[in-house]
C-alpha positions in Angstrom: -22.8 -6.1 15.1 -24.8 -3.0 14.2 -23.1 -1.5 11.1 -25.0 1.8 10.7 -22.0 4.0 11.3 -19.3 1.4 11.9 -17.1 2.3 8.9 -17.3 6.0 9.6 -16.3 5.4 13.2 -13.4 3.2 12.0 -12.1 5.8 9.5 -12.6 8.9 11.6 -11.7 7.6 15.1 -8.1 9.1 14.8 -9.8 12.5 14.6 -10.5 12.3 18.3 -6.8 11.9 18.9 -6.0 14.9 16.8 -8.5 17.0 18.7 -7.1 15.9 22.1 -3.5 16.6 20.9 -4.5 20.2 20.1 -5.1 20.8 23.8 -1.9 19.2 25.1 1.0 21.6 25.5 3.8 20.7 23.1 6.3 20.7 26.0 4.6 17.6 27.5 6.4 15.3 25.1 5.6 12.1 27.0 1.9 12.8 27.0 2.0 13.7 23.3 3.8 10.4 22.5 1.4 8.3 24.5 -1.7 10.0 23.2 -0.4 9.8 19.6 0.2 6.1 19.9 -3.1 5.3 21.7 -5.1 7.2 19.0 -4.1 4.6 16.5 -5.6 1.7 18.5 -9.3 2.3 17.9 -9.1 1.7 14.1 -6.9 -1.3 14.7 -9.3 -2.9 17.2 -12.4 -2.1 15.1 -10.8 -3.5 11.9 -9.7 -6.7 13.7 -13.2 -7.0 15.1 -14.7 -6.7 11.6 -12.2 -9.2 10.2 -13.0 -11.7 13.0 -16.8 -11.3 12.5 -16.4 -11.7 8.7 -14.5 -15.0 9.2 -17.4 -16.1 11.4 -19.8 -15.5 8.6 -21.0 -11.9 9.0 -21.9 -10.2 5.7 -19.9 -7.1 5.0 -22.9 -5.6 3.1 -24.5 -4.8 6.4 -21.7 -2.3 7.1 -22.5 -0.2 4.0 -23.3 3.5 4.6 -25.1 5.8 2.1 -26.2 9.4 2.7 -27.1 12.1 0.2 -24.3 14.7 0.1 -24.0 16.9 -3.0 -26.4 17.4 -5.9 -24.9 19.1 -9.0 -28.0 19.7 -11.0 -31.8 19.4 -10.8 -33.0 19.0 -14.4 -36.6 17.6 -14.5 -35.8 15.1 -17.3 -33.1 13.5 -15.1 -33.6 10.9 -12.4 -33.3 11.9 -8.7 -30.0 10.0 -8.5 -28.4 11.6 -11.5 -25.4 13.9 -10.7 -25.9 13.1 -7.0 -22.8 12.4 -5.1 -23.5 10.4 -1.9 -21.3 9.8 1.1 -20.9 6.1 0.5 -18.8 3.6 2.4 -18.7 -0.1 1.8 -16.2 -2.9 1.9 -15.6 -6.4 0.7 -13.0 -9.0 1.7 -10.3 -7.4 -0.4 -10.8 -3.9 1.1 -11.2 -5.3 4.6 -7.8 -7.0 4.3 -6.2 -3.7 3.2 -7.9 -1.8 6.1 -6.6 -4.3 8.6 -3.1 -4.0 7.0 -3.3 -0.2 7.2 -4.5 0.0 10.8 -1.9 -2.5 11.9 1.1 -0.9 10.2 -0.1 2.6 11.4 0.0 1.4 15.0 3.4 -0.2 14.6 4.7 2.9 12.8 3.4 5.0 15.7 5.4 2.8 18.1 8.5 3.2 15.8 8.1 7.0 16.0 9.9 7.0 19.3 13.0 7.9 17.3 11.5 11.2 16.0 13.5 14.0 17.6 11.4 17.2 17.3 7.9 18.6 17.4 6.0 15.6 18.4 2.6 17.3 18.5 2.6 18.4 14.9 4.1 15.1 13.8 1.3 13.0 15.4 -1.5 15.3 14.2 -0.3 14.9 10.6 0.3 11.2 11.2 -3.3 10.6 12.3 -4.6 12.7 9.4 -2.6 10.4 7.1 -4.2 7.4 8.7 -7.7 8.8 8.1 -7.0 9.2 4.4 -5.5 5.8 4.0 -8.4 4.0 5.7 -10.9 6.1 3.8 -9.4 5.1 0.4 -10.1 1.4 1.0 -13.6 2.0 2.3 -14.9 4.5 -0.3 -17.9 3.4 -2.2 -17.7 5.9 -5.0 -14.9 7.4 -7.1 -15.3 11.0 -5.9 -15.0 10.0 -2.2 -12.1 7.7 -3.1 -10.3 10.7 -4.7 -11.0 13.0 -1.7 -9.5 10.5 0.7 -6.6 9.9 -1.7 -5.8 13.6 -1.7 -6.1 13.7 2.1 -3.0 11.5 2.2 -0.9 13.9 0.0 -0.7 16.9 2.4 0.4 15.1 5.6 2.9 13.0 3.7 4.4 16.1 2.1 4.9 17.7 5.5 6.0 14.5 7.3 8.7 14.0 4.6 9.7 17.7 4.2 9.9 18.5 7.9 11.0 15.3 9.7 13.0 13.7 6.9 16.8 13.6 6.2 19.3 16.0 4.7 17.6 16.2 1.2 14.0 16.0 2.7 12.6 19.1 0.9 13.5 17.8 -2.5 12.0 14.4 -1.7 8.8 16.0 -0.4 8.4 18.1 -3.6 9.1 15.1 -5.8 6.5 13.2 -3.9 4.0 16.0 -4.3 4.7 16.7 -8.0 4.5 13.1 -9.2 1.5 12.1 -7.1 -0.2 15.4 -7.9 0.2 14.6 -11.6 -1.2 11.1 -11.0 -4.1 12.6 -9.1 -4.8 15.1 -11.8 -5.0 12.3 -14.4 -7.3 10.3 -12.1 -9.5 13.3 -11.6 -10.0 13.7 -15.4 -11.1 10.0 -15.7 -13.5 10.4 -12.8 -15.0 13.6 -14.3 -15.5 12.0 -17.7 -17.2 9.0 -16.2 -19.3 11.2 -14.0 -20.3 13.5 -16.9 -21.2 10.5 -19.2 -23.0 8.3 -16.6 -24.3 10.8 -14.0 -22.9 8.7 -11.1 -19.7 8.0 -9.4 -21.0 4.9 -7.5 -18.8 1.9 -8.2 -21.6 -0.6 -8.4 -23.7 1.6 -10.7 -20.7 2.4 -12.9 -19.9 -1.3 -13.2 -23.5 -2.0 -14.2 -23.7 0.9 -16.7 -20.4 0.0 -18.4 -21.1 -3.7 -18.8 -24.8 -4.3 -18.9 -26.3 -3.6 -22.4 -29.7 -2.7 -20.8 -28.2 -0.3 -18.3 -26.1 1.4 -21.0 -29.3 2.9 -22.3 -29.3 5.0 -19.1 -26.0 6.8 -20.0 -26.2 10.6 -20.3 -23.8 10.3 -23.3 -22.4 7.2 -24.9 -19.0 5.8 -24.0 -17.4 4.6 -27.2 -14.8 1.8 -27.2 -12.1 4.3 -28.2 -13.0 6.5 -25.2 -13.0 3.5 -22.8 -9.6 2.6 -24.1 -8.2 6.0 -23.4 -9.9 6.2 -20.0 -8.2 2.8 -19.1 -4.8 4.1 -20.3 -5.2 7.2 -18.2 -6.2 5.1 -15.2 -3.2 2.9 -15.7 -0.8 5.8 -15.8 -2.4 7.5 -12.7 -2.1 4.4 -10.6 1.1 3.4 -12.2 2.7 6.6 -10.9 1.5 5.7 -7.4 2.6 2.0 -7.6 5.2 3.0 -9.1 5.9 1.6 -12.5 9.2 2.2 -14.2 9.9 5.0 -15.4 7.7 6.8 -12.9 9.7 5.6 -9.9 12.3 8.3 -9.2 10.2 10.1 -6.6 9.7 6.9 -4.6 13.4 6.4 -4.3 13.9 9.8 -2.7 11.0 9.3 -0.3 12.4 5.9 0.8 15.8 7.4 1.5 14.9 10.8 3.0 11.6 10.2 4.9 11.7 9.1 8.6 11.7 5.3 8.7 8.4 5.2 10.6 6.8 7.1 7.7 8.5 4.9 5.1 6.8 2.0 6.9 3.5 3.5 5.9 4.7 4.7 2.5 6.1 1.3 1.4 3.5 -0.7 3.4 0.3 1.1 2.5 0.6 4.1 0.2 2.3 2.2 -2.7 -0.5 -0.4 -2.4 -3.1 2.2 -3.2 -1.7 2.0 -6.7 -2.2 -1.7 -6.8 -5.7 -1.4 -5.2 -6.7 1.2 -7.8 -5.5 -1.0 -10.8 -7.5 -4.0 -9.4 -10.6 -2.2 -8.2 -11.0 0.3 -11.1 -8.8 -1.1 -13.9 -10.2 -4.7 -13.8 -13.5 -3.7 -12.2 -14.6 -1.0 -14.6 -12.5 -1.8 -17.8 -12.0 -5.6 -17.9 -12.0 -5.7 -21.7 -9.4 -3.1 -22.0 -7.4 -4.7 -19.2 -7.5 -8.0 -21.1 -6.3 -6.2 -24.3 -3.2 -4.9 -22.5 -2.6 -7.9 -20.3 0.6 -9.0 -22.2 2.1 -5.6 -21.9 1.2 -5.3 -18.3 3.0 -8.5 -17.6 6.0 -7.3 -19.6 6.1 -4.1 -17.5 6.0 -6.2 -14.4 9.1 -8.2 -15.6 10.8 -4.9 -16.4 10.1 -3.6 -12.9 11.2 -6.8 -11.4 14.5 -7.0 -13.3 15.3 -3.2 -13.2 14.8 -2.9 -9.5 16.7 -6.1 -8.8 19.8 -5.3 -10.8 20.0 -1.7 -9.5 19.5 -2.9 -5.9 22.6 -5.1 -6.3 25.0 -2.2 -6.9 23.8 0.0 -4.1 26.0 0.8 -1.1 23.3 2.4 0.9 20.9 0.0 2.6 17.9 2.3 2.2 18.5 2.4 -1.5 18.7 -1.4 -1.6 15.2 -1.5 0.0 13.9 1.3 -2.3 14.9 -0.5 -5.4 13.7 -3.7 -3.8 10.2 -2.1 -3.6 10.4 -1.2 -7.3 11.2 -4.8 -8.0 8.6 -6.3 -5.8 5.9 -4.1 -7.3 6.7 -5.8 -10.6 5.3 -9.0 -9.1 2.0 -7.4 -8.6 1.9 -6.4 -12.3 3.0 -9.9 -13.3 0.1 -11.4 -11.3 -2.4 -9.0 -12.8 -1.1 -9.6 -16.3 -1.7 -13.3 -15.9 -5.5 -12.7 -16.1 -6.4 -15.8 -14.1 -7.4 -16.5 -10.5 -3.9 -17.6 -9.4 -2.3 -14.5 -10.8 -4.8 -12.0 -9.3 -4.6 -13.8 -6.0 -0.8 -13.7 -6.1 -0.9 -10.0 -6.9 -3.1 -9.3 -3.8 -1.0 -11.6 -1.7 2.1 -9.7 -2.9 0.6 -6.3 -1.9 -0.1 -7.6 1.6 3.2 -9.5 1.9 5.4 -6.7 0.7 3.5 -4.3 3.0 4.5 -6.5 6.0 8.1 -7.2 4.9 8.9 -3.6 3.9 7.5 -2.3 7.2 9.6 -4.9 9.0 12.8 -4.0 7.3 12.3 -0.2 7.7 11.5 -0.7 11.3 14.9 -2.4 11.7 16.5 0.5 9.7 15.1 3.0 12.3 16.7 0.9 15.0 20.1 0.8 13.2 20.1 4.5 12.3 19.3 5.5 15.9 22.4 3.7 17.1 24.9 4.2 14.3 23.7 7.4 12.4 24.3 5.6 9.1 22.7 3.0 6.8 25.8 2.6 4.6 26.4 -1.1 4.2 30.2 -1.0 4.6 29.9 1.0 7.9 27.5 -1.5 9.4 29.7 -4.5 9.3 29.9 -6.9 12.3 26.3 -6.4 13.5 26.1 -10.0 14.5 28.7 -9.4 17.3 27.3 -6.2 18.8 23.6 -6.4 17.9 22.8 -10.2 17.6 19.1 -9.9 17.9 18.8 -7.1 15.4 21.2 -8.9 13.0 19.1 -12.1 13.3 15.9 -10.2 12.5 17.7 -8.6 9.5 18.5 -12.1 8.2 14.9 -13.1 8.7 13.7 -10.1 6.8 16.1 -10.9 3.9 14.8 -14.5 3.8 11.2 -13.2 3.7 12.0 -10.7 0.9 13.8 -13.3 -1.3 10.8 -15.7 -0.9 12.0 -18.4 1.5 9.3 -21.1 1.8 7.4 -20.7 5.0 7.3 -16.9 4.8 4.7 -14.6 3.1 7.1 -13.6 0.3 7.2 -17.2 -1.0 3.4 -17.8 -1.3 2.8 -14.4 -3.0 5.6 -14.8 -5.6 4.9 -18.5 -6.2 1.2 -17.8 -6.8 1.8 -14.8 -9.1 4.3 -16.7 -11.2 2.1 -19.8 -11.2 -0.6 -17.7 -12.8 1.7 -16.2 -15.4 3.3 -19.5 -16.4 -0.2 -20.8 -17.2 -0.9 -18.0 -19.7 2.5 -16.4 -20.7 5.3 -19.0 -20.0 8.0 -17.2 -21.9 7.5 -13.9 -20.1 7.3 -15.8 -16.8 10.6 -17.6 -17.5 12.4 -14.3 -18.1 10.9 -12.9 -14.9 12.3 -15.7 -12.8 15.7 -14.0 -13.2 14.4 -11.3 -11.0 13.7 -13.8 -8.2 17.3 -15.1 -8.4 18.6 -11.5 -8.3 16.5 -10.8 -5.2 18.3 -13.5 -3.4 21.7 -12.1 -4.6 21.2 -8.5 -3.6 19.4 -9.1 -0.3 22.0 -11.6 0.9 24.9 -9.4 -0.3 23.6 -6.5 1.7 22.5 -8.2 4.8 25.5 -10.6 5.1 27.9 -7.7 4.7 26.1 -5.9 7.5 25.9 -8.8 9.8 29.1 -10.8 9.2 31.3 -8.3 7.3 34.3 -6.4 8.8 33.4 -4.9 12.2 31.9 -1.4 12.3 33.9 1.6 13.6 35.1 1.5 17.2 33.6 4.8 18.1 30.0 3.6 17.5 28.2 2.6 20.6 25.7 0.0 19.4 23.2 -1.5 21.8 20.7 -4.2 20.7 17.1 -3.4 20.3 15.1 -2.5 23.5 11.9 -4.3 24.6 9.8 -1.4 23.2 11.5 -1.7 19.9 11.4 -5.5 19.8 7.6 -5.8 20.3 6.6 -4.4 16.9 9.5 -6.2 15.3 8.3 -9.6 16.5 4.7 -8.8 15.8 5.6 -8.2 12.1 7.8 -11.3 12.0 5.0 -13.5 13.4 2.6 -12.2 10.8 5.1 -12.7 8.0 5.6 -16.3 9.0 1.8 -16.9 9.7 0.8 -15.8 6.2 3.6 -18.0 4.8 2.6 -21.1 6.8 -1.2 -20.6 6.7 -2.1 -18.5 3.6 -5.7 -19.5 3.8 -6.1 -16.8 6.5 -5.8 -14.3 3.5 -7.2 -16.5 0.8 -10.6 -17.0 2.5 -11.6 -13.3 2.7 -10.3 -12.6 -0.8 -12.1 -15.5 -2.5 -15.4 -13.7 -3.2 -13.7 -10.6 -4.5 -11.4 -12.5 -6.8 -14.3 -14.6 -8.2 -16.2 -11.4 -9.0 -13.1 -10.0 -10.9 -12.8 -13.2 -12.8 -16.5 -13.1 -13.8 -15.9 -9.5 -15.1 -12.9 -10.8 -17.1 -15.0 -13.6 -18.5 -13.0 -16.3 -16.6 
């Protein structure tokens, strides 16, 4: 496999679909729908090919790209690489897993977009732009390029929520833009400080300069321990908003409820995970000592997220709100795993990011099917689904089992591994956190059993079970959820090298 421009091709291949869509009349809806869906296939095929080659022993370093891009100064006493921003792409096993997850969920979300009612052309052009940004985030080799791709996701999400969302869509879109814009501003400050003090934004060079005493002599200006501490806190807040961590979670609830379900599949499945990816890649990668210093409080915040989301999910009467608070709760498990500061905990956190991405996309795909037929997601009005929509009801039960961590599904292995890591280092915090696992079973079963076996829905609702086109992505996700739960080594193997590198940085 020649990797000279492989990653660029993977990331920007949806751009071809955007260009072709520009020449298709918006009145030709069938052509627009088909072209929009087909444009998501190249990244999926390329990412699966890279994953398969990696499992066969191909070294991902061969895929790295590096080209000179922007030089900010040319002082003779500085080296040629100082204040030079390159176009750099490279991946490891961790980022490859996230790229595969992104491309897969994007294709399935494109299939679920059949329920969008208006302006297909604009929808799919923004949809494909969002995919480019998400893929670029996980392949960026320096912090400035990471930031550019991250900002690339904000604009299409703002319009996808604000134009194609529900009744209160504009408020949800502006909340999304305000909170994530604030997080991006804080992140930009951190990037600029590091760039000014080190002269580089390359992640490998930054890691070397921040941790190697010999390389620290090359710093443009010193980075004191106090400054490093504040930079870590700023990074934690920036990515904590995107995760989100309580109390920065209100914007996410609005997006989960008001955005089209196909977009929430990407929001819950991928965009929230950028926060986790940033905490792991930059928080642990660049500031391991500071991360270790705050590990206890990170675990405590994880337990707060877990319990807060679980208890509020229990009292919701709107199924979308149940899933929204469930996402808040399950993001707490990522923090719990990271706060454990050991191999089991970090592996559990990454497993949880992937597992929740699959399960959340699965459940919101079912939400889109239900809403299309009933025009509601209120739990009391969806009773009796098992009689009129048995296949959809069965899949809902399967999704609930996966979310509450039933053995044999991906939710179990991620939760078990994260808590195993925390019990090894902070058993009291872990014991309190297990209450959240119990509450997950309570609120998921309460909601889903009331919808499937509760009093029958209104007689004037014509409910037909899911069609073949709808069933295909549903069963693909279900198979993946079960596959990860039964054979977690399929994820553990590509993640092993990245986790070992993080543990070396943490001194473990």
